[in-house]
C-alpha positions in Angstrom: 114.0 98.0 98.8 116.0 94.9 97.6 114.9 92.9 100.6 111.2 93.8 99.8 111.6 92.5 96.3 113.1 89.3 97.3 110.3 88.7 99.9 107.5 89.0 97.2 105.3 86.0 97.0 104.5 85.3 93.3 102.8 82.0 94.3 100.1 84.1 96.2 96.6 83.6 95.1 95.5 86.1 92.5 92.7 86.9 90.0 92.9 88.8 86.8 89.9 91.0 86.0 88.7 92.8 82.9 86.7 95.9 82.8 83.8 95.9 80.3 84.6 98.5 77.4 83.2 100.4 74.7 85.5 101.8 72.1 88.5 100.4 73.9 87.6 102.6 77.0 86.5 101.3 80.4 82.9 101.2 81.2 83.1 102.8 84.7 79.3 102.1 85.1 79.9 98.4 85.0 81.9 96.0 87.3 85.0 94.2 86.2 84.7 90.5 85.7 87.3 87.8 86.5 89.1 86.1 83.4 91.7 84.1 85.3 92.1 82.7 88.8 95.5 81.4 89.9 98.8 82.7 91.3 100.1 86.2 91.0 102.9 84.9 88.7 100.2 83.2 86.5 98.0 86.4 86.3 101.1 88.6 85.6 102.0 86.2 82.7 98.3 86.2 81.3 98.2 90.0 81.6 101.5 90.5 79.7 100.2 88.2 76.9 97.4 90.5 76.3 97.9 93.2 73.5 99.6 96.3 74.9 96.7 98.5 73.7 94.2 96.7 75.7 96.1 96.2 78.8 94.4 99.4 80.5 91.3 97.3 80.7 92.7 94.7 83.2 93.6 94.6 86.9 94.9 91.9 89.3 93.4 91.5 92.6 95.5 89.6 95.3 96.3 90.0 99.0 98.5 92.9 99.6 102.2 92.6 100.4 103.4 95.8 101.8 105.1 98.0 100.5 105.3 97.0 96.8 101.9 95.1 96.2 98.5 96.5 96.9 95.4 94.5 96.9 94.4 95.8 93.5 97.2 96.2 90.9 96.9 98.7 88.1 98.2 97.9 84.7 101.3 100.1 85.1 102.0 98.3 88.4 101.6 95.0 86.9 104.1 95.8 84.1 106.6 97.0 86.7 106.2 93.9 88.8 106.7 91.7 85.6 110.0 93.5 85.0 110.9 92.8 88.8 110.0 89.2 88.5 112.3 88.7 85.6 115.2 89.9 87.7 114.6 87.6 90.6 
């Protein structure tokens, strides 16, 4: 797995999206909207700067990098990638 980690491209194009919410809960009846357009690294940094209690409302969309990065990254996945990035 360490080879997979070292080959991650944090400069890949990515977009940070936020789900509309009501009472800090996702509105599944609405589509998420883009709040940032940049690199995967920039989107991870912007996501991590959000308050922890609202991160569940965000996702990052990027080109998949098998096996560790899918095209839509959940909040939990983003936190793990942030930890990995700090060790590289």
